[in-house]
C-alpha positions, 0 to 999 in steps of 0.5 A: 500500500502507497503512502498516497492510498493510505492518506486517501483512505484516512481522508475518507475515514475522517469524512464518514466520522465527521458526517456520522456525528453530524447525522446523529447530531440532527437526529437527537436535536430535531427528531424530538421536535419534529411534530412541533416543526411540522405543524408550524411549517403547516401554519399551525401557530403555537399558542402564546403562554400567558404572561407572568405576573411578575418577573424574577428579578422584581422578586425580593431576595436576600444577598450577601451584598448590599443592594443600595450605597445607603444599605452599605453606609449602614452595614459598614460603620465609619472608621473611628479614630481614638485620641 
């Protein structure tokens, strides 16, 4: 077997491996959604979900860091120098 034949075979094996990965990726990502894709492609629009009453960023939450400069000033007392 010559060097050119060997490299030719290696090249084809790489292309086959790349094609297998691409096909497997397509199957794993598109196949579960195929019914929804087909429904949307034929003009059946998904209903819009009800809007959320409050966003997650609006909810009060506890944090180790102060949220406002006023809270920071209250949390850290001023440096006191004793005479």
